N, C-alpha and C positions, 0 to 999 in steps of 0.2 A: 588442338586436342586430337590425339590419335583415335582411330576407330575402336581400338581395344578400350581406351579410357571412356569413350562415349558409350560403349556397351556396358561397362561397369557402372557408370552413372545411371544409365537407364534401368538396369536391374535393381540397383539400390533404391532408386526412386519408386519403382513398383512395389518393392518390399516394405518401404517406409510409408507409402501412401495410405494403406489401410489403417495402421495404428494412429497416424496423424488425423485421419478423418474421424476415427472413433474418439480420439482425444478432443477434437473440435466439438463433437456432439456432447461429450461429458461437460465441457466448459459451459456450453449453452444451457444444458440441463441444470447445472449448478447455479448459474445466473438466474434462471427461472425460479429455482427454489429460494434463492436469497432475496430476490427483488419482486417478482411477479406474484408469488403465492401470498406473501404477507400483505402486499398492497391491494390485490384484487380478490383474495380468498378463492383462488382456483386450485384445481388439482395439480399435482406434480406431473411432469412429462418424462417419458423415457428417452434414452439416448437416440434411438431411431426417430422418435417423434421430434426431438430437438434438431436432428439432421434434416428432417423433412421441412421443418419450419425455417431453418437456415437456408435451405435450397429455395424455398418459396420466396423468401425475401430477396435473395440474391438474384433469382430469375426475374422478379418484378422490377428490380432497381438497377440492374446491370446496364452500364453505358459503355459501349465499345470505344476504346481509345485509338484504335488503328485507323479510324476514319480520317483523323487529322494528319496521320503520318504518310498516307499513300496518295501520291499525286497522279498516278496513272489511272485514267478513267476506266479502262478495260479491267484492270486488276481490281479496282475499287468495286466495280459492279459485281464481278465474280466473287470477291470476298464477302460482300454483303449478301449475295444470294446463298452462298455456302453457309454463312452464319445463320441466316434466317431459317434455313432448312435444318441444320444439324443441332442448333441450340435447343429447340423444343424437344428433339428426339433424345438428346443427352439428359435433359431435365426429367423427361418421362422415365427413362431407363433408371436413373439414380433414385428417383422417387419410388418406383416400383420395387427396387432392391431394398430400400428403407422399410417399405411396408411388410416385407417378408420377415422382419425382425420385431414387428410390433405385436 
């Protein structure tokens, strides 16, 4: 793929990311409305709350697959260190953004 094509794909990904994330929250909020509210008699949740709930579940249950793919010990240690440092920061950043819409 040429540099120009890579740039176009990157820009399109950035523009599509926000609507896709919002759609993901809408789906979770609808599932909540369809299944959780009738079953447990709880209040509905907003799309930002659904995104926060989804992020919480993903953050708590995520299992990195790259550990099995990397055989170089130096790279593996560096990758683990970077992941252990940046993953909580990303989770906090997105969680904070979701709270701005609640």
